[in-house]
C-alpha positions in Angstrom: 70.3 188.9 -46.7 67.1 188.7 -48.6 64.4 186.4 -47.3 63.3 184.3 -50.3 60.1 183.3 -48.6 59.0 186.9 -48.2 59.9 187.7 -51.8 57.9 184.7 -53.0 54.9 185.7 -50.8 55.1 189.3 -52.1 55.1 188.0 -55.7 52.2 185.7 -55.1 50.2 188.5 -53.5 51.0 190.8 -56.4 49.9 188.1 -58.9 46.6 187.6 -57.0 46.0 191.4 -56.9 46.7 191.7 -60.7 44.4 188.7 -61.4 41.6 190.5 -59.5 42.0 193.6 -61.7 41.7 191.8 -65.0 38.7 191.7 -67.3 35.5 190.7 -65.4 35.0 187.0 -65.6 38.6 186.0 -66.4 41.5 185.6 -64.1 45.1 185.2 -65.4 44.7 181.4 -65.0 41.5 181.1 -67.0 37.7 181.6 -66.9 35.7 181.2 -63.8 31.9 180.8 -63.1 29.7 183.2 -61.3 26.4 181.9 -60.0 23.3 183.8 -59.0 20.7 182.4 -56.6 17.1 183.2 -57.7 14.4 182.7 -55.0 11.0 181.5 -55.9 9.5 183.9 -53.5 10.7 186.9 -51.5 10.6 190.6 -52.2 11.3 190.4 -55.9 9.1 187.4 -56.8 11.2 187.2 -60.0 9.3 184.1 -61.4 5.9 185.8 -61.2 6.2 187.6 -64.6 7.9 187.3 -67.9 9.0 191.0 -67.6 10.8 190.2 -64.3 12.5 187.1 -65.7 13.6 189.1 -68.8 15.1 191.8 -66.4 16.8 189.0 -64.4 18.4 187.6 -67.6 19.5 191.0 -68.8 21.0 192.0 -65.5 22.7 188.6 -65.0 24.3 188.8 -68.5 25.5 192.4 -67.9 27.0 191.4 -64.6 29.1 188.5 -65.9 26.9 185.8 -64.3 27.3 182.4 -65.9 24.8 180.3 -63.9 21.4 180.9 -62.5 20.4 178.7 -59.6 16.6 179.0 -59.7 14.4 177.8 -56.8 11.4 176.1 -58.4 9.9 174.2 -55.5 9.3 175.4 -52.0 6.9 174.4 -49.2 4.8 172.1 -51.4 4.5 174.8 -54.2 6.0 174.4 -57.7 7.1 176.9 -60.3 6.7 174.3 -63.0 3.7 172.2 -64.1 3.2 169.1 -61.8 0.5 167.1 -60.2 2.6 166.4 -57.1 2.6 169.9 -55.8 0.5 173.1 -55.8 1.6 174.4 -59.2 -0.5 177.6 -59.1 2.7 179.6 -58.7 3.8 178.2 -62.1 0.8 179.8 -63.8 1.2 183.3 -62.3 3.6 184.3 -65.0 1.2 183.3 -67.7 3.6 180.4 -68.7 5.9 177.9 -67.1 8.7 180.0 -65.5 11.3 177.2 -65.5 10.7 176.4 -69.2 10.8 180.1 -70.0 14.2 180.6 -68.3 15.6 177.5 -70.0 14.5 178.8 -73.4 15.5 182.5 -73.0 18.5 182.6 -70.7 21.2 181.3 -73.1 24.2 181.5 -72.8 23.5 181.5 -69.1 23.1 178.0 -67.6 19.9 177.5 -65.7 19.9 175.0 -62.7 16.6 174.1 -61.2 16.9 174.2 -57.4 14.3 172.3 -55.3 13.9 172.1 -51.6 12.8 168.4 -51.8 10.1 167.7 -49.2 10.5 171.1 -47.6 6.8 171.5 -46.8 7.0 173.9 -43.9 3.6 173.6 -42.2 1.8 172.5 -45.4 0.2 169.2 -44.2 -2.2 169.2 -47.2 0.6 169.3 -49.8 -0.2 167.0 -52.8 3.0 165.0 -52.3 1.7 164.0 -48.8 -1.7 163.0 -50.2 0.2 161.0 -52.9 2.8 159.3 -50.7 1.2 159.4 -47.3 2.4 160.8 -44.0 5.4 158.6 -44.1 6.9 160.9 -46.7 7.6 163.4 -43.9 10.8 162.9 -41.8 10.2 161.5 -38.3 12.6 161.9 -35.4 14.1 159.1 -33.4 10.9 159.1 -31.2 8.6 158.7 -34.2 7.3 162.2 -34.1 6.7 163.9 -37.5 8.8 167.0 -38.1 5.5 168.7 -39.1 4.3 168.3 -35.5 7.2 170.2 -34.0 6.4 173.6 -32.4 7.3 176.6 -34.5 10.1 177.4 -32.0 11.8 174.2 -33.0 
């Protein structure tokens, strides 16, 4: 006797395998989204120049990427103009990197990713000067997370 459960499972697996072999970006049951995380810093420093951002856009389009998740705030530094953070990184590219990506990346969708209040050890961050030391998370003992030892 044939085991209908095994036949159904085999058909399901065959369908899944066939779907994975279809045109890039489209499964048998419709389109899907592919996101790419873009770090503000790191080895590539993609947001530091228009040429690097153009290369990012070109490679993302060629790879079937639909969405760019771009980190534009990190450790009290911003990759967009602001008075509440150190925005010198925003000026390294010669223009506002976030605005540039929003303008040039179409049809890719650009999502600005921020690490809100992730200040690392930056006790002099403009947001702390603006809001005061209470803006930094304190533990149940009232100790600021910025005073924790580097080992955690």
